MARVO-303067 format. One record per residue (C-alpha): x, y, z; residue in one letter. Coordinates in steps of 0.1 Angstrom, whole numbers, plus 5000, padded with zeros to 4 digits. Example, Ala and Ser with C-alpha at 12.3 -4.5 7.8 and 13.67 -1.06 7.14 Angstrom:
residues 2
512349555078A513749895071S
***
This chain:
residues 395
105882665882M103782395895A106082155917V109082205922S110481875907A114681925907V116381625914A119281645938G118281895962V119781915996D116881926013S113381836016A111882186022I114282396004S113282225972S109682345978I108282635954S105182875944Y104483075917S102983315942D105183585936R105083575894Q101083615897L099383945902P098184005940E094383995939E093684365959P090784405982S087184435961V086484735984A089684905975D089484905935I086585035910S085184765889P086984905855E090084825880R089084495892R088384395849R091984515840V093384325872R091084005860S092484025825Q096084065837V095583755860R093883535833R097183595807R099583575838A097583205844L097783125806A099382795800G100282665835R098182425852P095382545872S096282295902L100282395903G099882655930R097682455955Q099882175956I103282085963F105281835974C108681815993P111281545982F114881505995G118081415979K118181015965G114080965981D113080785949V109180755964S108681115969S110381205935E108280965918E105281095933F106281465921C106481385891G103081195891K101781555907L103181695876Q101681495849A098081525869M098781925865C099381895832R096581625818S094081685846G093781305852Q093881105891A097180965896I097180575900P097280435931K099680125936E099379885960R102579865974D102179916008G103680276009R100680506024L099580806000R098581106027I097481486015V097581716041F094882046043L096682376052V095882726049S099082926037P098383206060K098583016091A102482916088L103082736121G100282486111T101982476076Q105582446087A104482156111L102681996080A106182016059L108181856089R105681576090L105881556051M109681536050E109881236077L107181046061L108681056030A112080936047Q109880636055R108780556021G105080736018H103880985995E103081296006C101481635995C099681946007C096582085998C095682455999R092382566009S090182625984G091182375963T090082065981F088081935956H091381845941W091881565967V089281315949E092181335921K095181265946I093580935955Q094980925993P094980686017D094280936045F093981326046A095081536078I093681876086S095882076101M093282346113L089682306124P088682546094V087982266069F085482026063D086481676060P087281536027P084481296012A085280966005N088980986024V089480876059P090781186079S091981336109A091681676122Q094781816141F093481996175W095782226191P093882436216L090782406240N088182586221I084782636233S081782406217E080382746206K083282826185N082382746150G085982546149R084382336175F081382246153Q084082176122R085881966142A083081766155L082781616118R086181446122Y085981056129D089781096139N091481386161I095681446167F095781646197Y098381776221G097581916251T094381966246A091681796262N089281646234I086881476262R084081726254K084281636215L084181246222Q081081306240R079181536217M080081286190A078781006212A075381156214R075081136177D076180776180G079780846167R083080756179K086080996179I089280856181R092281036195G095781056193L097681206215P101281366196L103981646209T104081906181I108081926183S110681856155C113281616139K116281556157K119481756155T123181756162E123881986193F125682276182Y127882446206G128082786190G128083126206P124783236222K124783566218E121483736201R117883666214L115983496185V112183536187Y109183466168Y106483726169F103183576169P100183576157L098283546184W096483766212G095984136197A095184256233R098284066247R101084216219K099584576226E100284516261Y103984366257L104284676231A106784826258P108584536263L109284486221Y110084836222E112784806249K113884456235L114384646197D116884906216S119384656230T121184536197G120584166206Y117284136196F116583956165E112583906155V111283666127Y107483686116G104984016112V106284296130A106884626109P107584826142K110184696151L113584776134K115284396146S112384226124C113883996098R110383956085G108883606079V110583286073V108483016060K111082756056D110982566088P114582436081N115582786076E114082946105L115982656126L119182756111R118483126118L117883036153T120582796158K122683106147E121383336175G121883106201G119383236228V115383196218S112683366237L109283176241I106183356256L103083196254H099583326249G096883386272A094883106258D098282876259H098782936298L095282906309R094482586288N097882426293G097982406257T101682426245L103182646214S105782416194S108882676197R110082506228I110882216211F112082426183E114382636206A115982296224A116282156191A118282456177A120482436205S120082736221T119982856257V116182896264V114083176280I110783106287C107583206309D106582926335R104482736313H103482406336P104382146307F108082346303V108582346339V107982006341K109881886313H112782076312F113082196345G116182396351D117782356316S115582686310V115883026322L112383126335Y110683466332I107483556350D104783596325Q102183796350N105184076353G104784416339S106784496307P109084696323D109484376350E109684156318L112284346301F114584356330R114283976337Q115483916300I117884126302D119084036332G119383646315H121083766285M124183976306Q124383616323W124583416292I127283686278R129383676308S128983286313H129683156280P130682806289R127782776317E125082926287A126282606262V126082326290E122382506296L121482436261A123382136257R120981996288R117782116270S118881986236H119081666254A115881666272I114281716233F116081456220I115481196246E111581296251K110181496222F111781426187P109581446152L110581086142E109080936172R105681116168E105781006129V105780656137E102680716159K100680886133I101780576107E100680266130T097480506136F096780556096I097280186092R094980066120E092080296106V092480156075L092979806084G096479776065K099779566083S
***
């Protein structure tokens, strides 16, 4: 199934579909014999027979009644069938392609949120997964946005790079990002990138963004379960925190999403950002632990905004940004504590939340109000649209 194009879906994100589950998984070359590889290759070719080669790599979310995106979805389907380029109609709409890695769920979720809001503003958006960026030219976008500093900028297309962390200039990702003329950044510092580009006579334009999520209505339901999304960062940090996870796993109120097979509380990976927001809201309490790089460099996880948008009581380490902007609407823990100390602090907060339900709801209401006032993603999407039009010289 190339692109989900069933009209009348209830949400933009739920309309996305992949054919990955319908195709055989590619095993590691080191794990199988040459004969076995040959057989698997034949099976895969049969599975792909009659399917458009682009189908698994490009998708476009669209919402109910969103004519612009439905039309573009149909154009994508036609391109998959014919291999021809999609004609670009000069009607003021922007056509934007997001370059994503399917393994980086956080940045892919952000891309889907941005696509949903941009489509609501009438623009044509799609994602192109790594390994198929040669198709970008056929899509004929006005602008391309790389969600990770691991992709080269597409040829002949104005583009920008998301720059989530402060990375050393010796890192390959730094050198990759240096090839872009535009950088979208959060709390990271891009001055070093700009200085190095200036040595070559280039100018990098920066757009500061808050990586958050769209506005939500406040939900005053029960605050009883502690929701945590198991991170991809920091193998050493996760190993150090393993005793904390084990203790939380035995409490009965812990609910984990992500890849954490050793925890009985793990519910698995949730790729749909709207579904993750719903599950977080139903849990009622969010646990946020930033990685060492986040704390050392002052960069921020988007989880604080997701937690506030989901109307949850937030339990978080003392990240400077969270302390500054959310103040006493968040329950804090000492990130420098031992796993046992962290557990006692978290469990103490959970006991207070459960024994003071009204106060807990009011605490969640305050953090939600701060999010709505200062950090909705709709505001950032307007900034992105204005920036792109300035780059393109469009009104």
